[in-house]
C-alpha positions in Angstrom: -0.1 0.0 0.0 2.7 2.3 0.7 5.2 1.4 -1.9 3.3 0.6 -5.0 0.7 1.2 -7.5 -2.3 0.7 -5.4 -0.9 3.5 -2.9 -0.4 5.9 -5.4 -3.6 5.0 -7.0 -5.2 6.0 -3.7 -3.1 9.4 -3.5 -4.2 10.2 -7.0 -7.6 9.6 -6.3 -7.8 11.7 -3.2 -6.3 14.4 -5.4 -8.8 13.9 -8.3 -11.6 14.3 -5.7 -10.2 17.3 -3.9 -9.2 19.0 -7.2 -12.1 17.9 -9.2 -9.6 16.7 -11.8 -10.8 13.8 -14.5 -7.1 13.4 -15.5 -5.9 12.5 -12.1 -9.0 10.1 -11.7 -8.6 8.5 -14.8 -4.6 7.6 -13.9 -5.7 6.7 -10.3 -8.0 4.1 -11.9 -5.5 2.8 -14.6 -3.1 2.4 -11.4 -5.5 0.5 -9.4 -6.2 -1.7 -12.4 -2.5 -2.4 -12.8 -2.1 -3.0 -9.1 -5.0 -5.7 -9.5 -3.6 -7.7 -12.2 -0.1 -7.8 -11.0 1.1 -11.2 -9.5 1.9 -10.7 -5.8 2.5 -13.3 -3.6 3.5 -11.2 -0.4 0.3 -10.7 1.7 1.5 -7.8 3.9 -0.4 -4.4 4.2 2.4 -2.3 3.4 3.6 -4.0 0.3 1.3 -6.7 -0.8 -2.1 -8.0 -1.2 -4.0 -6.8 1.9 -2.9 -3.2 0.9 -4.1 -3.9 -2.4 -7.4 -5.2 -1.0 -7.9 -2.5 1.8 -7.6 0.2 -0.9 -10.2 -1.2 -3.5 -12.6 -1.8 -0.5 -12.0 1.7 0.4 -12.5 3.0 -3.0 -15.8 0.9 -3.5 -17.1 2.1 -0.1 -16.5 5.8 -0.8 -18.0 5.1 -4.5 -15.2 6.0 -6.4 -14.9 2.7 -7.7 -18.0 0.7 -8.9 -17.4 -2.9 -8.1 -18.0 -5.7 -6.1 -14.9 -6.5 -3.9 -15.4 -10.3 -3.7 -16.1 -10.7 -7.3 -12.6 -8.7 -8.0 -10.6 -9.6 -5.1 -12.1 -13.0 -3.7 -9.1 -15.2 -4.5 -6.6 -12.9 -2.6 -8.9 -12.1 0.1 -9.1 -16.0 0.6 -5.3 -16.3 0.6 -5.0 -13.3 3.1 -7.6 -14.7 5.6 -5.8 -18.1 5.3 -2.6 -16.6 6.2 -4.1 -14.5 9.0 -6.2 -17.4 10.4 -2.7 -19.2 10.9 -0.5 -16.1 11.7 2.1 -16.0 14.3 3.1 -12.5 15.4 6.4 -13.3 16.7 7.6 -14.3 13.3 7.0 -10.7 11.5 7.4 -6.9 12.0 4.6 -5.8 14.3 3.4 -3.1 12.2 2.7 -5.6 9.5 0.7 -7.4 12.1 -1.3 -4.6 12.8 -1.8 -3.7 9.2 -3.2 -7.5 8.9 -5.5 -6.9 11.8 -6.8 -3.7 10.5 -7.5 -5.5 6.8 -9.2 -8.5 9.0 -11.5 -5.8 10.5 -12.1 -3.9 7.3 -13.0 -7.1 5.6 -14.7 -9.1 8.2 -18.2 -8.4 7.0 -17.2 -10.8 4.2 -16.6 -13.8 6.5 -19.4 -15.7 8.6 -19.4 -14.1 12.1 -18.6 -17.4 13.9 -15.3 -17.6 11.5 -14.5 -13.8 12.2 -14.7 -14.5 15.6 -12.6 -17.3 15.7 -9.6 -15.8 13.8 -10.1 -12.4 15.6 -9.9 -14.1 19.1 -6.8 -16.4 18.0 -5.2 -13.1 16.7 -5.5 -11.1 19.8 -4.3 -14.0 21.6 -1.3 -14.3 19.7 -0.5 -10.6 20.1 -1.0 -11.0 23.8 1.4 -14.0 23.7 3.6 -11.9 21.8 4.3 -9.1 24.1 4.5 -11.7 27.1 7.2 -13.7 25.3 8.9 -10.4 24.2 9.3 -9.2 27.4 9.9 -12.4 29.3 13.0 -12.8 26.7 11.4 -16.1 25.4 10.7 -15.7 21.7 10.7 -19.3 20.2 7.9 -19.6 17.9 6.9 -21.6 14.9 6.2 -19.4 11.9 3.7 -19.9 9.1 4.9 -18.7 5.7 3.9 -15.3 4.7 3.8 -16.2 1.0 0.9 -18.2 -0.2 
């Protein structure tokens, strides 16, 4: 999100709205399209699928893009949720963990409530254990691959 085409698309979209500029809006949309067709395996929020998905959903909700989120991003969404459901905070940068947690909450409405609650609870417990282990100096954890 911070470093790629989707992030730039978001910035241009906001500028297009502010300045009422069709040229910026056109290029924002083109960059978003490019981001969506790029083969990315990293799921992180800052430079991966979760960031792209967040931007897409944000633009849909703000009515700047007319689309169905799961129709366009469903397979990638499933990959992200699969990784999040097995995510181990101790294996990753904490900022990326917060980004994925934010993604989970932004897109939780697309999951059955029972599954969302289970993943959310596990994720929060994992964060709590991370802090307990970090401050205890015991960070021996098993990692789930961030690449799906």
